[in-house]
C-alpha angles and dihedrals in degrees: 000000000000118000119223125188116200117201105193114199097174108133096193123006102228094154100051089243095137093057089050089048092052091051091048093051090050091053092050099041093101090063105029141034114229129197112186126194120192102203095199088065095048137084105237124159125212117257106260094199094239092136089218088136086065102036115018100033108009112220094006127093118225089234113086096202136122092291089081091070092045093053091049090052093045095054092047093050133095092208133020116200117200113201120195143152116235107257118185091335098313143064121296120279087247093059092042091051092049096046091048086059092058088086095100087065091074136049123251089232119101130228134173116257118180091337095312133102113248137162118267118254119261093193134041095241138016131202125252116252130230127187128209118190111196122194135145090213112071092201093075091056087080085080091063093093093059093043091048091051092052093049092045086060092046089052090049090055088055089049088245138103136248098236098189150351116213121193112206136181090199105306125107093206094108092044093050090051091052092048091050090053091048 
């Protein structure tokens, strides 16, 4: 069975997306294992940029908060789905804070990958990434191209790929289609 980690950065579910997400996970449980993290309910510190996860305690952040369980789930997964509303043209502060804390998953050392400098892998394999942008206003979905470009680069640094970006006004239909194709 494929393992999927869902990192939910919705601060307030004004679209009903989370109820739809719960129903979708229930429908797919016979084929996939889900681990879902609602960031608004978790204690996660901001990255302070100390680089201790690279130097003092390689692979481990100095903060002993809820991010530890997320990182363990991420590295064991086949797919990580980041869910966020569009806030001022970008992902929510909750998703940004969590993805900033992915840094212990790579080494500080640099190597050349396809003619570009990237960090060396810390682990043998990394999960694919998926991005779901949830917003009741379709106008803010114009920002999805920029957000997608940023997360394509983040996936590249994890030696992975951003498989999809789904824009949703509250439905999980597009997400379920992408998961089925995965």
